[in-house]
N, C-alpha and C positions, 0 to 999 in steps of 0.2 A: 858188682854187676847188679843191675836192676831189671826186673821183668815186670811188666804191668799189663793189665787188661781192664776193659770197661765191664760194667755189670751186664749180665746176659740180657736182662729185660729192659735196660735203659737205652734211649736213643743216644747216638754219638754224633759228633760234628759231621762225619761222613754221610750220615742219613739226610742231611739238610743241604748238601751241595750238588746233588744230582749227577753223579758219575765223575765229578772232578777228582783227579788222583791226589787227594789231600794227603794221604799217608806217604806217598812218594815225595811230595813236595816238602813235607815236614822232615823227612829223613835227609833229603838233599840240603836243606837249610841248616841242619844241625848235625855236624859230623859225629857227635857222640851217640846219635840215634841210629842203630843198625837196621832196624825194621820197624815200620809203623803201618798198621792196618786200621783205618778209621771206619770200616763198614761191617766187618764180621762181628758177630756176637759170640762170645765164648769164654774160655778160661785158659789158665796156664797150669799144666801139670808138671811138677818138679820131681825129679828122681835124684836124690842127693846121696852120694857115696863118698868115701874117703878120697877117691881118685878124681872125681869130677861131678859136676852138676849138669843134668840134662833137662832142658826146658822144652816141653812140647806145647805149642800154642794150638788149641783146639777151637773149632767153630761149630756152632749148631746151625742146622739148615733153616730153622724157623723158631721164633719165640712165641708164635701165636697158636700153635696146635701140637697135639701129640698124635702119633709118634713123630719124632724129629730125628734127623740124621746128624752124624758127626763126621768131621773131616779134620785132618791135621793141616794147619796152615803153614807152619814153620817149625823146625826143630833146631835148637842150638845146644852146644855143649860148652862148658866153661871149665878150664883146668884149675888146679889149686893156685896157680900164679896169676889167674885172671885172663887167660887167653881165650877168646870167644871164637868158636868154630861153628859154621852152619852145617848141619848134617843133612 
C-alpha cells in the first residue's frame, strides 16, 4: 500500500486548473488510485500497529499565514493482508 502527499508549501497541479476536479479524474482513470486530492496542502499521519495501519490525510487551511487550521480529508485503514477500508 502506498500513501503519498505533496509538500505543504509547494503548488500542485490542482492549483493551476481552476476548479477542474483533477483528483477525481485521476482516480477514475487509474483503478489502483483509491483517492486523489490535487488541491489540499497537508500531510499523511500513519498509526502503525501489529493489527493494522491507519492513514489520516490532513490538510492545512493556509500556507501563507499563522495561525492555520487543520482538517482531516480522509482516513483509511489497511489490514495485515492488504485490505484497504475507508473509515
